N, C-alpha and C positions, 0 to 999 in steps of 0.2 A: 495649260494655254499658250497661246505665243507671251512672248514680252515686246511689248510696243517700245519702238526706240524711234524717237526724231534724230534726223539727221539734219545737221547745221549747214549753210553755204560754205563757211571756212573746211570743216570736214571732209564736205563734197569735192572741195577744189582740190586741199592734200590727198583724196581717194584717187582722184583724176593726173596728179600731178605725175602720182607714182604708175599709170598707165604709161603716160608719154613716157618717162623716163626708163621701163622694159623694152618702149620699143625704140629706142634712140640705142638702147644697147644692143638690141639684136639689130643693128642697122635697117631698118625696114622703112623704107619709103612708100606711099601710098600719094594718089593723085585726086582721090576726094574721101569723105568721111563723110557716110551715110546716117540718118537716128532713125533709131528703129521708132517709131508714133508710139506716145509720145513722151513715154520715158528716154530716149536718146537722148533730146533735145540739148539740155544741160550739157553733159559729157560730149556731145558735139561741138558745141561752141568750147568749151574749154579746152581740147582735144585740138583743136584748130585754129586755136591763139597759140598753144603751146607747140604746137608740130608746124606752126605755116602751112596748113591743107586747109583747101576749099571745102567747104558743105555741100554735099548734094541731098538734094530732099525728094528729087523723084527716082523710085525704086527703078523706073523702067533703064534709067541711065547709068547704071551699078554694074560693075566687074570683077574682075579679079584683083582690081587696082584699089579697090576698095576699100575702106576701113570701117564696116559696120558694129554700130555702139549700139549699147541702151544701158538702163542705170543698174539694172538688175538681173542677174540670172538665178530664177530659184529652182521651177522644176526644168527650164530647159527647154520647155514646149516653143516659144518666143523663138530664142533661137537657133533651133531646129530648122526652122524654114531656112536659115541661113548656111547652110551644110555648104563646102566647100568656097566660103570666105574666111578670111583673115574678122574675127570677132573680139571686141573687148566690151568690157565693165567695170562698172564702178566699184559693184559688190557681187556676189558669189559666195550660193550655200555650197556646202564641203559637195556635196553627192554631185554638182555639178561642174566643178573643174576640170573636166578634160569635156565640157562641150564650150568650153571658150578659150582663144589664142591669148588673151591677155585680160588682167583684173587689177584693180586696184586695193581690194581687200577682202580676204573670206570672212561671214557674217555666220554665227551658231543658227543652227537649225529654226528655230524654236525662235528667231526674231523675227518681229515684223517690221519693216522698215519704215517710216513716214518722209517724205522726202518735202522740201523745202519749197517745190516748186509746184507741187499738186496739192489740191483741197482735200483737207484729209476727211475721209468717208468714213463714219460709225461704221460698227456692225450693225448697231438698228437700223440705219439705214440702208445697211445691203438686202438685209432682211425684210424690211418695208417694202423696196423695189422687186425680190422676189414674190411676195404677195401680190403686186401690182400685175407681175409676170403672170401669173397663175391665173387674171382674172379676179381679185379680191379688193375688197374695196377697204384697208387697212385703216380708216380713219370710222368704220363703222362699230359701235359699242362693244362686240364682241372678241373685236380684233385690238380695240386700243390694250397697249399695254403687252401684247403677245410676243412682239422682238425682244421685248426684256425678258420674258418670262422663257426663251426660249434660249437664253445666253446665259441663263443661271442655270437652264436645264443641262446643254452642253457641259457646264464648269463642273457639275456630278457626273454624267454619265459618258464624259471622254476625257476623267482628271487620270487616265491611265498615262497620259500626254506630260502628264505632272510630275515629275522628278520627285517634288518634295513631298508628294504622297506615296510614294513607293513604301511596300510595308515593309516592318520590321521583322524579319523572320526569326523566331528563339527556336535553336536546337539545345540539345542536351548529352550529354555523354553517355551513351550503351552501355548501361551496367552502373552508373552512378549511382542511381536510386537501390543496388543489389540485386535487380534482376537487368540480364544481358538477354534482349531477344532480336531475334533474328528470324520471324515468320513474317508472313504478310501480314501490311495494316494497310485498310479499306476506308476511303473516304468517298463520302458521294456529295451530292447538294445540285443547286441550279446556278446557271451560269446568264448575264443578259449581255450579247454585243452586239454591233453595228457593223454591217455590210458595208465593204471598203467597193465596191462597184454600183450600190444606187442609194446606200445611204440609208439603207432600211434595218429594222430590226433582225436578228435570229437571237434564238433563247430557246435551255432546253434545260438537259440535265448529264452532270458528269460524274463519273467515277474513277477515282485514282488511287493508285496500290503503290506501295513500297517494300520490299528488304531490307529492312535496315544492316549496315556491316555490324558485325558483335564490337568491330576495334572501333565503330565509326560514331555519327549520330544520330540519333530522333528528333524528328519534327515533332514541334506544337503541334496538334492537331488544328485547332482552330486557324492557324498560320495559311492553311493550303486552300482553304474559302478565301479567306481576302486576297492570296495572288490570282487565284481564280478571274477573282474578281478586277483587280487592278489592271492584269494584262488585258481583258475582256475589254474596258474600259476606254477601247480605242478604234480608228476604224482596225474592221480585221474580217480574214477569209478563216475557215474553222480549220483548214488545214495548218495555218500557219500558228494558231493559237493553241493549240495542244505543243507544240514545242515550246513557244513561251513561255508556255507552265510550268513542262518539263525542267526547260531549262534552268528558269529560276529557281527553283526548288533545288534544283541538283546542287547549283550553286552556292547554295546554301548549305547544305549538308558539305560543302568541301571535298576537295581531290584527294587528300591522303588516304584516307580510307572511306570510299565513296558507298554507295549503296549496294547493294547485291543486284538489283533489279529498278526497277519506276517503269508504271504505265499508265497510262490517261487513255478513257474511251469517253468521247461527248457525241452527245444525240442531241443535235438542234434541227428547229421548224428554223424556216429564211421567207422570211415575208415578200422578200423580192420573188420568190416563185411561186408561193400561195396567191400570193392578192395581186402579182399585177405579171404581164407575159406569158406564160403557159398557165397560168395559174392551175395548178396543180398543189398538191399537199407536198411542203419541201421539206420535209424531213431529209436529214443526211448525217448521216456517222462518218466520225474521224477518230484514229488512235495513233496512238504516238509510245512505241514499246524498248526499251533498254536494258541490258544485262538479261537477267535468268527471266524474264516476261518475255523477250526476243527470241534466246536461244533453248529455254526449253520448253518442250511442248506442255507437257505435265502441269506444270506453273500460269503457264499461258492459258491454259484450259481452266484449271482452276479459277482464276480470277475471270473470265470471261463469263464460266455458268454464276457466278456472283451476281456480273453484271446484268444477263438475262433472264437472273431470276426477279432482279426487281421492278417494281411497276412502272412504264415510263408511256405517258398518254402524246 
């Protein structure tokens, strides 16, 4: 989950001073500064003082001589409206560095900044507003406490964003117990995830297989399911999910003597298709094959026969 960080005015001023330093170093001069409502106001006021540049609040009057400013560039959606303008933000997420001209400080992806010039709205309040938006009365008996329950549920089903809950993957030297194993190992189980497009569940069954390297390591079988659960516990698409799981397990086995092959097949039902939109059975199958499973048709067919013989509704 996000790490809430409260920004003080002193911190805010230091960060904005860094923007002014960068602008002066590049010898940029602007006729006006335009603050993106509402977050850009404090940044604009401070930069106006530091650069001796007037503020222009009417968007219709800005042009290429105007510096457009905001408090933060997170996804970059707000700043994208001002393509072609020089832009400056006090804080920027690393994923959006290429979307702004100047910035004061890079903040970690999971940091949720609370600025001193804004009212701190709690997550519970935002969920309450959503309930009101869909036409509900959040004060009725059945919904009292629902925002809090949703938040606690999110902590569980979105634990995949919490690196502290990343599973420890136990591995063993192949042959350490007197048996060197280089045949196919197969694990199957259920998975549950959330579609990133409509924030609705998709769930189903997975089949994972790998062929251990005789000189490599062997996975603790229970860890496979834990990795599946961890990677699925965030906003996902099924195509990415198969890659995330295999890549995480492959990394645990090491690069020195990697497994001879790894494969994962996932069959899931997507409620974003089943219960909305086209309202057809939202079944989907995705796979990710590497090594022998991709290059050797006999190995691949053996694995797929096991998958197809398994009951799945």
